[in-house]
mmCIF file of the N, C-alpha and C atoms, coordinates in Angstrom:
data_MODEL
# 
_entry.id   MODEL 
# 
loop_
_atom_site.group_PDB 
_atom_site.id 
_atom_site.type_symbol 
_atom_site.label_atom_id 
_atom_site.label_alt_id 
_atom_site.label_comp_id 
_atom_site.label_asym_id 
_atom_site.label_entity_id 
_atom_site.label_seq_id 
_atom_site.pdbx_PDB_ins_code 
_atom_site.Cartn_x 
_atom_site.Cartn_y 
_atom_site.Cartn_z 
_atom_site.occupancy 
_atom_site.B_iso_or_equiv 
_atom_site.pdbx_formal_charge 
_atom_site.auth_seq_id 
_atom_site.auth_comp_id 
_atom_site.auth_asym_id 
_atom_site.auth_atom_id 
_atom_site.pdbx_PDB_model_num 
ATOM 1   N N  . MET A 1 1  ? -4.527  -23.841 23.755 1.00 0.00 ? 1  MET A N  1 
ATOM 2   C CA . MET A 1 1  ? -3.757  -23.724 22.605 1.00 0.00 ? 1  MET A CA 1 
ATOM 3   C C  . MET A 1 1  ? -2.855  -22.980 23.007 1.00 0.00 ? 1  MET A C  1 
ATOM 4   N N  . VAL A 1 2  ? -1.482  -23.488 22.755 1.00 0.00 ? 2  VAL A N  1 
ATOM 5   C CA . VAL A 1 2  ? -0.416  -23.035 23.553 1.00 0.00 ? 2  VAL A CA 1 
ATOM 6   C C  . VAL A 1 2  ? 0.657   -22.313 22.426 1.00 0.00 ? 2  VAL A C  1 
ATOM 7   N N  . LYS A 1 3  ? 1.027   -20.759 22.874 1.00 0.00 ? 3  LYS A N  1 
ATOM 8   C CA . LYS A 1 3  ? 1.711   -19.972 22.174 1.00 0.00 ? 3  LYS A CA 1 
ATOM 9   C C  . LYS A 1 3  ? 3.604   -20.740 22.375 1.00 0.00 ? 3  LYS A C  1 
ATOM 10  N N  . ALA A 1 4  ? 4.240   -21.315 21.539 1.00 0.00 ? 4  ALA A N  1 
ATOM 11  C CA . ALA A 1 4  ? 5.268   -21.556 21.830 1.00 0.00 ? 4  ALA A CA 1 
ATOM 12  C C  . ALA A 1 4  ? 6.502   -20.597 21.015 1.00 0.00 ? 4  ALA A C  1 
ATOM 13  N N  . SER A 1 5  ? 7.441   -20.549 22.213 1.00 0.00 ? 5  SER A N  1 
ATOM 14  C CA . SER A 1 5  ? 8.846   -19.428 22.011 1.00 0.00 ? 5  SER A CA 1 
ATOM 15  C C  . SER A 1 5  ? 9.806   -20.545 22.362 1.00 0.00 ? 5  SER A C  1 
ATOM 16  N N  . PRO A 1 6  ? 10.296  -20.680 20.865 1.00 0.00 ? 6  PRO A N  1 
ATOM 17  C CA . PRO A 1 6  ? 11.377  -22.048 20.702 1.00 0.00 ? 6  PRO A CA 1 
ATOM 18  C C  . PRO A 1 6  ? 12.925  -21.267 21.138 1.00 0.00 ? 6  PRO A C  1 
ATOM 19  N N  . GLY A 1 7  ? 13.997  -21.580 21.326 1.00 0.00 ? 7  GLY A N  1 
ATOM 20  C CA . GLY A 1 7  ? 15.172  -20.613 21.361 1.00 0.00 ? 7  GLY A CA 1 
ATOM 21  C C  . GLY A 1 7  ? 15.372  -19.884 22.762 1.00 0.00 ? 7  GLY A C  1 
ATOM 22  N N  . SER A 1 8  ? 14.813  -20.364 23.732 1.00 0.00 ? 8  SER A N  1 
ATOM 23  C CA . SER A 1 8  ? 14.672  -19.154 24.766 1.00 0.00 ? 8  SER A CA 1 
ATOM 24  C C  . SER A 1 8  ? 15.466  -19.334 25.713 1.00 0.00 ? 8  SER A C  1 
ATOM 25  N N  . ARG A 1 9  ? 15.818  -18.678 26.943 1.00 0.00 ? 9  ARG A N  1 
ATOM 26  C CA . ARG A 1 9  ? 16.890  -18.946 27.500 1.00 0.00 ? 9  ARG A CA 1 
ATOM 27  C C  . ARG A 1 9  ? 16.609  -19.808 29.075 1.00 0.00 ? 9  ARG A C  1 
ATOM 28  N N  . ARG A 1 10 ? 15.278  -20.312 29.285 1.00 0.00 ? 10 ARG A N  1 
ATOM 29  C CA . ARG A 1 10 ? 14.972  -21.185 30.117 1.00 0.00 ? 10 ARG A CA 1 
ATOM 30  C C  . ARG A 1 10 ? 13.891  -21.679 29.892 1.00 0.00 ? 10 ARG A C  1 
ATOM 31  N N  . ASN A 1 11 ? 13.550  -22.928 30.027 1.00 0.00 ? 11 ASN A N  1 
ATOM 32  C CA . ASN A 1 11 ? 12.275  -23.627 29.909 1.00 0.00 ? 11 ASN A CA 1 
ATOM 33  C C  . ASN A 1 11 ? 11.156  -23.182 30.929 1.00 0.00 ? 11 ASN A C  1 
ATOM 34  N N  . GLU A 1 12 ? 9.967   -22.822 30.616 1.00 0.00 ? 12 GLU A N  1 
ATOM 35  C CA . GLU A 1 12 ? 9.253   -21.935 31.499 1.00 0.00 ? 12 GLU A CA 1 
ATOM 36  C C  . GLU A 1 12 ? 7.752   -21.487 30.628 1.00 0.00 ? 12 GLU A C  1 
ATOM 37  N N  . ILE A 1 13 ? 6.832   -21.903 31.899 1.00 0.00 ? 13 ILE A N  1 
ATOM 38  C CA . ILE A 1 13 ? 5.080   -21.586 31.440 1.00 0.00 ? 13 ILE A CA 1 
ATOM 39  C C  . ILE A 1 13 ? 5.413   -20.062 31.648 1.00 0.00 ? 13 ILE A C  1 
ATOM 40  N N  . ARG A 1 14 ? 5.174   -18.961 30.817 1.00 0.00 ? 14 ARG A N  1 
ATOM 41  C CA . ARG A 1 14 ? 4.858   -17.633 31.070 1.00 0.00 ? 14 ARG A CA 1 
ATOM 42  C C  . ARG A 1 14 ? 3.568   -17.051 31.372 1.00 0.00 ? 14 ARG A C  1 
ATOM 43  N N  . GLY A 1 15 ? 2.876   -17.664 31.470 1.00 0.00 ? 15 GLY A N  1 
ATOM 44  C CA . GLY A 1 15 ? 1.291   -17.268 31.837 1.00 0.00 ? 15 GLY A CA 1 
ATOM 45  C C  . GLY A 1 15 ? 0.373   -17.665 30.702 1.00 0.00 ? 15 GLY A C  1 
ATOM 46  N N  . VAL A 1 16 ? -0.969  -17.004 30.638 1.00 0.00 ? 16 VAL A N  1 
ATOM 47  C CA . VAL A 1 16 ? -1.922  -17.265 29.699 1.00 0.00 ? 16 VAL A CA 1 
ATOM 48  C C  . VAL A 1 16 ? -1.940  -15.404 28.763 1.00 0.00 ? 16 VAL A C  1 
ATOM 49  N N  . ILE A 1 17 ? -1.704  -15.915 27.446 1.00 0.00 ? 17 ILE A N  1 
ATOM 50  C CA . ILE A 1 17 ? -1.901  -14.161 26.665 1.00 0.00 ? 17 ILE A CA 1 
ATOM 51  C C  . ILE A 1 17 ? -2.576  -14.422 26.034 1.00 0.00 ? 17 ILE A C  1 
ATOM 52  N N  . ALA A 1 18 ? -3.663  -13.972 25.587 1.00 0.00 ? 18 ALA A N  1 
ATOM 53  C CA . ALA A 1 18 ? -4.675  -13.458 24.491 1.00 0.00 ? 18 ALA A CA 1 
ATOM 54  C C  . ALA A 1 18 ? -5.412  -15.267 24.675 1.00 0.00 ? 18 ALA A C  1 
ATOM 55  N N  . GLY A 1 19 ? -5.586  -15.849 25.455 1.00 0.00 ? 19 GLY A N  1 
ATOM 56  C CA . GLY A 1 19 ? -6.224  -16.958 25.693 1.00 0.00 ? 19 GLY A CA 1 
ATOM 57  C C  . GLY A 1 19 ? -5.180  -18.278 25.509 1.00 0.00 ? 19 GLY A C  1 
ATOM 58  N N  . ALA A 1 20 ? -4.401  -17.820 24.932 1.00 0.00 ? 20 ALA A N  1 
ATOM 59  C CA . ALA A 1 20 ? -2.908  -18.911 24.951 1.00 0.00 ? 20 ALA A CA 1 
ATOM 60  C C  . ALA A 1 20 ? -1.926  -19.256 25.883 1.00 0.00 ? 20 ALA A C  1 
ATOM 61  N N  . LEU A 1 21 ? -1.998  -20.323 26.495 1.00 0.00 ? 21 LEU A N  1 
ATOM 62  C CA . LEU A 1 21 ? -0.734  -20.912 27.536 1.00 0.00 ? 21 LEU A CA 1 
ATOM 63  C C  . LEU A 1 21 ? 0.761   -20.315 26.743 1.00 0.00 ? 21 LEU A C  1 
ATOM 64  N N  . LYS A 1 22 ? 1.453   -19.320 27.119 1.00 0.00 ? 22 LYS A N  1 
ATOM 65  C CA . LYS A 1 22 ? 2.828   -18.870 26.674 1.00 0.00 ? 22 LYS A CA 1 
ATOM 66  C C  . LYS A 1 22 ? 3.959   -19.862 27.160 1.00 0.00 ? 22 LYS A C  1 
ATOM 67  N N  . VAL A 1 23 ? 4.474   -20.542 26.438 1.00 0.00 ? 23 VAL A N  1 
ATOM 68  C CA . VAL A 1 23 ? 5.538   -21.604 26.801 1.00 0.00 ? 23 VAL A CA 1 
ATOM 69  C C  . VAL A 1 23 ? 7.005   -21.148 26.341 1.00 0.00 ? 23 VAL A C  1 
ATOM 70  N N  . SER A 1 24 ? 7.968   -20.920 26.928 1.00 0.00 ? 24 SER A N  1 
ATOM 71  C CA . SER A 1 24 ? 9.219   -21.025 26.228 1.00 0.00 ? 24 SER A CA 1 
ATOM 72  C C  . SER A 1 24 ? 9.651   -22.238 26.813 1.00 0.00 ? 24 SER A C  1 
ATOM 73  N N  . VAL A 1 25 ? 10.692  -22.286 25.519 1.00 0.00 ? 25 VAL A N  1 
ATOM 74  C CA . VAL A 1 25 ? 11.509  -23.660 25.642 1.00 0.00 ? 25 VAL A CA 1 
ATOM 75  C C  . VAL A 1 25 ? 13.191  -23.240 25.052 1.00 0.00 ? 25 VAL A C  1 
ATOM 76  N N  . THR A 1 26 ? 14.080  -23.768 25.613 1.00 0.00 ? 26 THR A N  1 
ATOM 77  C CA . THR A 1 26 ? 15.524  -23.714 24.972 1.00 0.00 ? 26 THR A CA 1 
ATOM 78  C C  . THR A 1 26 ? 15.479  -24.410 23.815 1.00 0.00 ? 26 THR A C  1 
ATOM 79  N N  . ALA A 1 27 ? 15.005  -25.420 23.663 1.00 0.00 ? 27 ALA A N  1 
ATOM 80  C CA . ALA A 1 27 ? 15.253  -26.120 22.690 1.00 0.00 ? 27 ALA A CA 1 
ATOM 81  C C  . ALA A 1 27 ? 14.798  -25.286 21.076 1.00 0.00 ? 27 ALA A C  1 
ATOM 82  N N  . VAL A 1 28 ? 15.766  -25.711 20.039 1.00 0.00 ? 28 VAL A N  1 
ATOM 83  C CA . VAL A 1 28 ? 15.502  -24.632 18.716 1.00 0.00 ? 28 VAL A CA 1 
ATOM 84  C C  . VAL A 1 28 ? 14.295  -25.383 17.987 1.00 0.00 ? 28 VAL A C  1 
ATOM 85  N N  . ALA A 1 29 ? 13.611  -24.908 16.872 1.00 0.00 ? 29 ALA A N  1 
ATOM 86  C CA . ALA A 1 29 ? 12.669  -25.137 16.262 1.00 0.00 ? 29 ALA A CA 1 
ATOM 87  C C  . ALA A 1 29 ? 12.775  -25.938 15.186 1.00 0.00 ? 29 ALA A C  1 
ATOM 88  N N  . GLU A 1 30 ? 13.480  -27.264 15.035 1.00 0.00 ? 30 GLU A N  1 
ATOM 89  C CA . GLU A 1 30 ? 13.564  -28.246 13.967 1.00 0.00 ? 30 GLU A CA 1 
ATOM 90  C C  . GLU A 1 30 ? 13.688  -29.324 14.622 1.00 0.00 ? 30 GLU A C  1 
ATOM 91  N N  . LYS A 1 31 ? 13.098  -30.078 13.650 1.00 0.00 ? 31 LYS A N  1 
ATOM 92  C CA . LYS A 1 31 ? 12.688  -31.650 13.904 1.00 0.00 ? 31 LYS A CA 1 
ATOM 93  C C  . LYS A 1 31 ? 12.247  -32.126 14.802 1.00 0.00 ? 31 LYS A C  1 
ATOM 94  N N  . GLY A 1 32 ? 11.198  -31.209 15.290 1.00 0.00 ? 32 GLY A N  1 
ATOM 95  C CA . GLY A 1 32 ? 10.359  -31.623 16.293 1.00 0.00 ? 32 GLY A CA 1 
ATOM 96  C C  . GLY A 1 32 ? 10.923  -31.290 17.696 1.00 0.00 ? 32 GLY A C  1 
ATOM 97  N N  . LYS A 1 33 ? 12.310  -30.790 17.975 1.00 0.00 ? 33 LYS A N  1 
ATOM 98  C CA . LYS A 1 33 ? 12.585  -30.555 19.222 1.00 0.00 ? 33 LYS A CA 1 
ATOM 99  C C  . LYS A 1 33 ? 12.224  -29.737 20.397 1.00 0.00 ? 33 LYS A C  1 
ATOM 100 N N  . ALA A 1 34 ? 11.526  -29.050 19.415 1.00 0.00 ? 34 ALA A N  1 
ATOM 101 C CA . ALA A 1 34 ? 10.920  -27.794 20.613 1.00 0.00 ? 34 ALA A CA 1 
ATOM 102 C C  . ALA A 1 34 ? 9.584   -28.478 21.260 1.00 0.00 ? 34 ALA A C  1 
ATOM 103 N N  . ASN A 1 35 ? 9.082   -28.936 19.943 1.00 0.00 ? 35 ASN A N  1 
ATOM 104 C CA . ASN A 1 35 ? 7.408   -29.370 20.112 1.00 0.00 ? 35 ASN A CA 1 
ATOM 105 C C  . ASN A 1 35 ? 7.728   -30.664 21.593 1.00 0.00 ? 35 ASN A C  1 
ATOM 106 N N  . LYS A 1 36 ? 8.711   -31.571 21.375 1.00 0.00 ? 36 LYS A N  1 
ATOM 107 C CA . LYS A 1 36 ? 9.153   -32.558 22.823 1.00 0.00 ? 36 LYS A CA 1 
ATOM 108 C C  . LYS A 1 36 ? 9.708   -31.749 23.691 1.00 0.00 ? 36 LYS A C  1 
ATOM 109 N N  . ALA A 1 37 ? 10.285  -30.816 23.381 1.00 0.00 ? 37 ALA A N  1 
ATOM 110 C CA . ALA A 1 37 ? 10.293  -29.977 25.116 1.00 0.00 ? 37 ALA A CA 1 
ATOM 111 C C  . ALA A 1 37 ? 9.039   -29.442 25.878 1.00 0.00 ? 37 ALA A C  1 
ATOM 112 N N  . ILE A 1 38 ? 8.649   -28.876 24.862 1.00 0.00 ? 38 ILE A N  1 
ATOM 113 C CA . ILE A 1 38 ? 7.335   -28.502 25.196 1.00 0.00 ? 38 ILE A CA 1 
ATOM 114 C C  . ILE A 1 38 ? 6.177   -29.417 25.894 1.00 0.00 ? 38 ILE A C  1 
ATOM 115 N N  . ILE A 1 39 ? 6.362   -30.632 25.363 1.00 0.00 ? 39 ILE A N  1 
ATOM 116 C CA . ILE A 1 39 ? 5.837   -32.130 25.884 1.00 0.00 ? 39 ILE A CA 1 
ATOM 117 C C  . ILE A 1 39 ? 6.281   -32.618 27.271 1.00 0.00 ? 39 ILE A C  1 
ATOM 118 N N  . LYS A 1 40 ? 7.480   -32.341 27.429 1.00 0.00 ? 40 LYS A N  1 
ATOM 119 C CA . LYS A 1 40 ? 8.294   -32.473 28.626 1.00 0.00 ? 40 LYS A CA 1 
ATOM 120 C C  . LYS A 1 40 ? 7.901   -31.513 29.745 1.00 0.00 ? 40 LYS A C  1 
ATOM 121 N N  . LEU A 1 41 ? 7.976   -30.504 29.552 1.00 0.00 ? 41 LEU A N  1 
ATOM 122 C CA . LEU A 1 41 ? 7.903   -29.421 30.131 1.00 0.00 ? 41 LEU A CA 1 
ATOM 123 C C  . LEU A 1 41 ? 6.163   -29.118 30.692 1.00 0.00 ? 41 LEU A C  1 
ATOM 124 N N  . LEU A 1 42 ? 5.389   -29.681 29.808 1.00 0.00 ? 42 LEU A N  1 
ATOM 125 C CA . LEU A 1 42 ? 3.977   -29.583 30.335 1.00 0.00 ? 42 LEU A CA 1 
ATOM 126 C C  . LEU A 1 42 ? 4.066   -31.030 31.332 1.00 0.00 ? 42 LEU A C  1 
ATOM 127 N N  . SER A 1 43 ? 4.193   -31.984 31.011 1.00 0.00 ? 43 SER A N  1 
ATOM 128 C CA . SER A 1 43 ? 4.236   -33.350 32.048 1.00 0.00 ? 43 SER A CA 1 
ATOM 129 C C  . SER A 1 43 ? 4.758   -33.007 32.831 1.00 0.00 ? 43 SER A C  1 
ATOM 130 N N  . VAL A 1 44 ? 5.713   -32.523 33.205 1.00 0.00 ? 44 VAL A N  1 
ATOM 131 C CA . VAL A 1 44 ? 6.423   -32.124 34.809 1.00 0.00 ? 44 VAL A CA 1 
ATOM 132 C C  . VAL A 1 44 ? 5.821   -31.060 35.333 1.00 0.00 ? 44 VAL A C  1 
ATOM 133 N N  . THR A 1 45 ? 5.409   -30.217 35.033 1.00 0.00 ? 45 THR A N  1 
ATOM 134 C CA . THR A 1 45 ? 4.406   -29.016 35.572 1.00 0.00 ? 45 THR A CA 1 
ATOM 135 C C  . THR A 1 45 ? 3.378   -29.707 36.054 1.00 0.00 ? 45 THR A C  1 
ATOM 136 N N  . LEU A 1 46 ? 2.212   -30.263 35.487 1.00 0.00 ? 46 LEU A N  1 
ATOM 137 C CA . LEU A 1 46 ? 1.235   -30.948 35.625 1.00 0.00 ? 46 LEU A CA 1 
ATOM 138 C C  . LEU A 1 46 ? 1.392   -32.164 35.889 1.00 0.00 ? 46 LEU A C  1 
ATOM 139 N N  . GLY A 1 47 ? 2.464   -32.732 36.266 1.00 0.00 ? 47 GLY A N  1 
ATOM 140 C CA . GLY A 1 47 ? 2.353   -33.877 37.156 1.00 0.00 ? 47 GLY A CA 1 
ATOM 141 C C  . GLY A 1 47 ? 2.042   -35.028 36.366 1.00 0.00 ? 47 GLY A C  1 
ATOM 142 N N  . ILE A 1 48 ? 2.174   -35.544 35.158 1.00 0.00 ? 48 ILE A N  1 
ATOM 143 C CA . ILE A 1 48 ? 1.304   -36.419 34.351 1.00 0.00 ? 48 ILE A CA 1 
ATOM 144 C C  . ILE A 1 48 ? 2.904   -37.044 33.050 1.00 0.00 ? 48 ILE A C  1 
ATOM 145 N N  . SER A 1 49 ? 2.692   -38.108 32.934 1.00 0.00 ? 49 SER A N  1 
ATOM 146 C CA . SER A 1 49 ? 3.203   -38.383 31.826 1.00 0.00 ? 49 SER A CA 1 
ATOM 147 C C  . SER A 1 49 ? 3.452   -38.111 30.669 1.00 0.00 ? 49 SER A C  1 
ATOM 148 N N  . LYS A 1 50 ? 4.393   -37.680 29.887 1.00 0.00 ? 50 LYS A N  1 
ATOM 149 C CA . LYS A 1 50 ? 4.657   -37.344 28.640 1.00 0.00 ? 50 LYS A CA 1 
ATOM 150 C C  . LYS A 1 50 ? 3.629   -37.724 27.821 1.00 0.00 ? 50 LYS A C  1 
ATOM 151 N N  . SER A 1 51 ? 3.176   -39.303 27.873 1.00 0.00 ? 51 SER A N  1 
ATOM 152 C CA . SER A 1 51 ? 2.233   -40.033 27.091 1.00 0.00 ? 51 SER A CA 1 
ATOM 153 C C  . SER A 1 51 ? 0.962   -39.766 26.864 1.00 0.00 ? 51 SER A C  1 
ATOM 154 N N  . GLN A 1 52 ? 0.676   -38.704 28.243 1.00 0.00 ? 52 GLN A N  1 
ATOM 155 C CA . GLN A 1 52 ? -0.776  -38.328 28.052 1.00 0.00 ? 52 GLN A CA 1 
ATOM 156 C C  . GLN A 1 52 ? -1.488  -36.953 27.497 1.00 0.00 ? 52 GLN A C  1 
ATOM 157 N N  . ILE A 1 53 ? 0.089   -36.637 27.079 1.00 0.00 ? 53 ILE A N  1 
ATOM 158 C CA . ILE A 1 53 ? 0.252   -35.622 26.062 1.00 0.00 ? 53 ILE A CA 1 
ATOM 159 C C  . ILE A 1 53 ? 0.330   -35.584 24.717 1.00 0.00 ? 53 ILE A C  1 
ATOM 160 N N  . GLU A 1 54 ? -0.724  -34.776 23.672 1.00 0.00 ? 54 GLU A N  1 
ATOM 161 C CA . GLU A 1 54 ? -0.498  -35.074 22.197 1.00 0.00 ? 54 GLU A CA 1 
ATOM 162 C C  . GLU A 1 54 ? -0.341  -33.824 21.612 1.00 0.00 ? 54 GLU A C  1 
ATOM 163 N N  . LEU A 1 55 ? 0.387   -33.431 20.699 1.00 0.00 ? 55 LEU A N  1 
ATOM 164 C CA . LEU A 1 55 ? 0.104   -32.188 19.825 1.00 0.00 ? 55 LEU A CA 1 
ATOM 165 C C  . LEU A 1 55 ? -0.659  -32.867 18.672 1.00 0.00 ? 55 LEU A C  1 
ATOM 166 N N  . VAL A 1 56 ? -1.341  -32.072 18.558 1.00 0.00 ? 56 VAL A N  1 
ATOM 167 C CA . VAL A 1 56 ? -2.729  -32.468 17.286 1.00 0.00 ? 56 VAL A CA 1 
ATOM 168 C C  . VAL A 1 56 ? -2.892  -31.471 16.545 1.00 0.00 ? 56 VAL A C  1 
ATOM 169 N N  . SER A 1 57 ? -2.175  -30.145 16.594 1.00 0.00 ? 57 SER A N  1 
ATOM 170 C CA . SER A 1 57 ? -2.002  -29.448 15.417 1.00 0.00 ? 57 SER A CA 1 
ATOM 171 C C  . SER A 1 57 ? -0.877  -28.744 15.598 1.00 0.00 ? 57 SER A C  1 
ATOM 172 N N  . GLY A 1 58 ? -0.192  -27.856 14.938 1.00 0.00 ? 58 GLY A N  1 
ATOM 173 C CA . GLY A 1 58 ? 0.659   -26.546 14.819 1.00 0.00 ? 58 GLY A CA 1 
ATOM 174 C C  . GLY A 1 58 ? 2.143   -26.747 15.037 1.00 0.00 ? 58 GLY A C  1 
ATOM 175 N N  . GLY A 1 59 ? 2.242   -28.229 14.633 1.00 0.00 ? 59 GLY A N  1 
ATOM 176 C CA . GLY A 1 59 ? 3.690   -28.769 14.592 1.00 0.00 ? 59 GLY A CA 1 
ATOM 177 C C  . GLY A 1 59 ? 4.725   -28.011 14.185 1.00 0.00 ? 59 GLY A C  1 
ATOM 178 N N  . THR A 1 60 ? 4.519   -27.552 13.205 1.00 0.00 ? 60 THR A N  1 
ATOM 179 C CA . THR A 1 60 ? 5.609   -26.160 12.743 1.00 0.00 ? 60 THR A CA 1 
ATOM 180 C C  . THR A 1 60 ? 5.214   -24.987 12.659 1.00 0.00 ? 60 THR A C  1 
ATOM 181 N N  . SER A 1 61 ? 4.189   -24.597 13.529 1.00 0.00 ? 61 SER A N  1 
ATOM 182 C CA . SER A 1 61 ? 3.502   -23.191 14.002 1.00 0.00 ? 61 SER A CA 1 
ATOM 183 C C  . SER A 1 61 ? 4.092   -22.889 15.095 1.00 0.00 ? 61 SER A C  1 
ATOM 184 N N  . ALA A 1 62 ? 4.053   -21.630 15.371 1.00 0.00 ? 62 ALA A N  1 
ATOM 185 C CA . ALA A 1 62 ? 4.393   -21.192 17.006 1.00 0.00 ? 62 ALA A CA 1 
ATOM 186 C C  . ALA A 1 62 ? 2.714   -21.245 18.081 1.00 0.00 ? 62 ALA A C  1 
ATOM 187 N N  . VAL A 1 63 ? 1.889   -21.429 16.983 1.00 0.00 ? 63 VAL A N  1 
ATOM 188 C CA . VAL A 1 63 ? 0.313   -21.720 17.992 1.00 0.00 ? 63 VAL A CA 1 
ATOM 189 C C  . VAL A 1 63 ? 0.188   -23.263 17.751 1.00 0.00 ? 63 VAL A C  1 
ATOM 190 N N  . LYS A 1 64 ? 0.058   -23.998 18.659 1.00 0.00 ? 64 LYS A N  1 
ATOM 191 C CA . LYS A 1 64 ? -0.116  -25.497 18.915 1.00 0.00 ? 64 LYS A CA 1 
ATOM 192 C C  . LYS A 1 64 ? -1.348  -25.593 19.583 1.00 0.00 ? 64 LYS A C  1 
ATOM 193 N N  . LYS A 1 65 ? -1.479  -26.866 19.473 1.00 0.00 ? 65 LYS A N  1 
ATOM 194 C CA . LYS A 1 65 ? -2.914  -27.459 20.097 1.00 0.00 ? 65 LYS A CA 1 
ATOM 195 C C  . LYS A 1 65 ? -2.487  -28.693 20.538 1.00 0.00 ? 65 LYS A C  1 
ATOM 196 N N  . PHE A 1 66 ? -2.772  -29.020 22.052 1.00 0.00 ? 66 PHE A N  1 
ATOM 197 C CA . PHE A 1 66 ? -2.329  -30.339 22.590 1.00 0.00 ? 66 PHE A CA 1 
ATOM 198 C C  . PHE A 1 66 ? -3.607  -31.154 22.809 1.00 0.00 ? 66 PHE A C  1 
ATOM 199 N N  . VAL A 1 67 ? -3.752  -32.216 22.978 1.00 0.00 ? 67 VAL A N  1 
ATOM 200 C CA . VAL A 1 67 ? -4.773  -33.127 24.343 1.00 0.00 ? 67 VAL A CA 1 
ATOM 201 C C  . VAL A 1 67 ? -4.133  -33.309 25.004 1.00 0.00 ? 67 VAL A C  1 
ATOM 202 N N  . VAL A 1 68 ? -4.537  -33.042 26.251 1.00 0.00 ? 68 VAL A N  1 
ATOM 203 C CA . VAL A 1 68 ? -4.098  -34.095 27.464 1.00 0.00 ? 68 VAL A CA 1 
ATOM 204 C C  . VAL A 1 68 ? -5.454  -34.677 28.287 1.00 0.00 ? 68 VAL A C  1 
ATOM 205 N N  . ARG A 1 69 ? -4.642  -36.322 28.486 1.00 0.00 ? 69 ARG A N  1 
ATOM 206 C CA . ARG A 1 69 ? -5.592  -36.976 28.718 1.00 0.00 ? 69 ARG A CA 1 
ATOM 207 C C  . ARG A 1 69 ? -5.354  -37.567 30.287 1.00 0.00 ? 69 ARG A C  1 
ATOM 208 N N  . GLY A 1 70 ? -6.478  -37.759 31.091 1.00 0.00 ? 70 GLY A N  1 
ATOM 209 C CA . GLY A 1 70 ? -6.210  -38.345 32.467 1.00 0.00 ? 70 GLY A CA 1 
ATOM 210 C C  . GLY A 1 70 ? -6.490  -36.899 33.317 1.00 0.00 ? 70 GLY A C  1 
ATOM 211 N N  . ILE A 1 71 ? -6.589  -36.086 33.483 1.00 0.00 ? 71 ILE A N  1 
ATOM 212 C CA . ILE A 1 71 ? -6.894  -34.762 34.210 1.00 0.00 ? 71 ILE A CA 1 
ATOM 213 C C  . ILE A 1 71 ? -8.249  -33.670 33.403 1.00 0.00 ? 71 ILE A C  1 
ATOM 214 N N  . THR A 1 72 ? -8.511  -33.430 34.511 1.00 0.00 ? 72 THR A N  1 
ATOM 215 C CA . THR A 1 72 ? -9.990  -32.306 34.135 1.00 0.00 ? 72 THR A CA 1 
ATOM 216 C C  . THR A 1 72 ? -9.648  -30.925 33.627 1.00 0.00 ? 72 THR A C  1 
ATOM 217 N N  . VAL A 1 73 ? -10.593 -30.311 33.159 1.00 0.00 ? 73 VAL A N  1 
ATOM 218 C CA . VAL A 1 73 ? -9.876  -29.069 32.561 1.00 0.00 ? 73 VAL A CA 1 
ATOM 219 C C  . VAL A 1 73 ? -10.163 -28.242 34.063 1.00 0.00 ? 73 VAL A C  1 
ATOM 220 N N  . ASP A 1 74 ? -10.940 -28.404 35.200 1.00 0.00 ? 74 ASP A N  1 
ATOM 221 C CA . ASP A 1 74 ? -10.091 -27.312 36.484 1.00 0.00 ? 74 ASP A CA 1 
ATOM 222 C C  . ASP A 1 74 ? -9.000  -28.067 36.702 1.00 0.00 ? 74 ASP A C  1 
ATOM 223 N N  . GLY A 1 75 ? -8.929  -29.175 37.179 1.00 0.00 ? 75 GLY A N  1 
ATOM 224 C CA . GLY A 1 75 ? -7.271  -29.846 37.384 1.00 0.00 ? 75 GLY A CA 1 
ATOM 225 C C  . GLY A 1 75 ? -6.438  -29.344 36.809 1.00 0.00 ? 75 GLY A C  1 
ATOM 226 N N  . LEU A 1 76 ? -6.517  -29.392 35.434 1.00 0.00 ? 76 LEU A N  1 
ATOM 227 C CA . LEU A 1 76 ? -5.364  -28.761 34.559 1.00 0.00 ? 76 LEU A CA 1 
ATOM 228 C C  . LEU A 1 76 ? -5.246  -26.964 34.893 1.00 0.00 ? 76 LEU A C  1 
ATOM 229 N N  . ALA A 1 77 ? -6.512  -26.312 35.236 1.00 0.00 ? 77 ALA A N  1 
ATOM 230 C CA . ALA A 1 77 ? -5.935  -25.141 35.591 1.00 0.00 ? 77 ALA A CA 1 
ATOM 231 C C  . ALA A 1 77 ? -5.460  -24.865 36.968 1.00 0.00 ? 77 ALA A C  1 
ATOM 232 N N  . GLU A 1 78 ? -6.087  -25.852 37.809 1.00 0.00 ? 78 GLU A N  1 
ATOM 233 C CA . GLU A 1 78 ? -5.217  -25.597 39.143 1.00 0.00 ? 78 GLU A CA 1 
ATOM 234 C C  . GLU A 1 78 ? -3.712  -25.981 39.233 1.00 0.00 ? 78 GLU A C  1 
ATOM 235 N N  . ARG A 1 79 ? -3.336  -27.145 38.328 1.00 0.00 ? 79 ARG A N  1 
ATOM 236 C CA . ARG A 1 79 ? -2.140  -27.152 38.650 1.00 0.00 ? 79 ARG A CA 1 
ATOM 237 C C  . ARG A 1 79 ? -1.236  -26.287 37.630 1.00 0.00 ? 79 ARG A C  1 
ATOM 238 N N  . LEU A 1 80 ? -1.761  -25.806 36.493 1.00 0.00 ? 80 LEU A N  1 
ATOM 239 C CA . LEU A 1 80 ? -1.217  -24.463 36.144 1.00 0.00 ? 80 LEU A CA 1 
ATOM 240 C C  . LEU A 1 80 ? -1.020  -23.048 36.803 1.00 0.00 ? 80 LEU A C  1 
ATOM 241 N N  . ALA A 1 81 ? -2.119  -23.113 37.888 1.00 0.00 ? 81 ALA A N  1 
ATOM 242 C CA . ALA A 1 81 ? -2.088  -21.919 38.565 1.00 0.00 ? 81 ALA A CA 1 
ATOM 243 C C  . ALA A 1 81 ? -1.213  -21.910 39.695 1.00 0.00 ? 81 ALA A C  1 
ATOM 244 N N  . GLN A 1 82 ? -0.833  -23.096 40.044 1.00 0.00 ? 82 GLN A N  1 
ATOM 245 C CA . GLN A 1 82 ? 0.602   -23.896 41.118 1.00 0.00 ? 82 GLN A CA 1 
ATOM 246 C C  . GLN A 1 82 ? 1.759   -23.376 40.639 1.00 0.00 ? 82 GLN A C  1 
ATOM 247 N N  . SER A 1 83 ? 1.924   -23.549 39.250 1.00 0.00 ? 83 SER A N  1 
ATOM 248 C CA . SER A 1 83 ? 3.217   -23.657 38.808 1.00 0.00 ? 83 SER A CA 1 
ATOM 249 C C  . SER A 1 83 ? 3.934   -22.107 38.816 1.00 0.00 ? 83 SER A C  1 
# 
C-alpha cells in the first residue's frame, strides 16, 4: 500500500507510516500525473522498469495499491531499505 502526497517539494520515498509506504511527488493530482510520477519514482528506486509496476486501486485516492512484478517481497524490502 502506498500513501501518496502529490504537489510536494521533492520526489521522495519518506518511509513506512502505519503500514503504508509514504511517497511524495512534485506532480499534481490531476489526469494521472501524480500516479505516473509515483510509478517512475518507484521504478528508479527499485531498479526495475516502469512496466513492472501497475496501479491496481486508488487511482484518485491518496491511498493506492500497486502490483510490482519481477521482484520478491524480500528483494523489494531490501531495495527500499537501501534508498
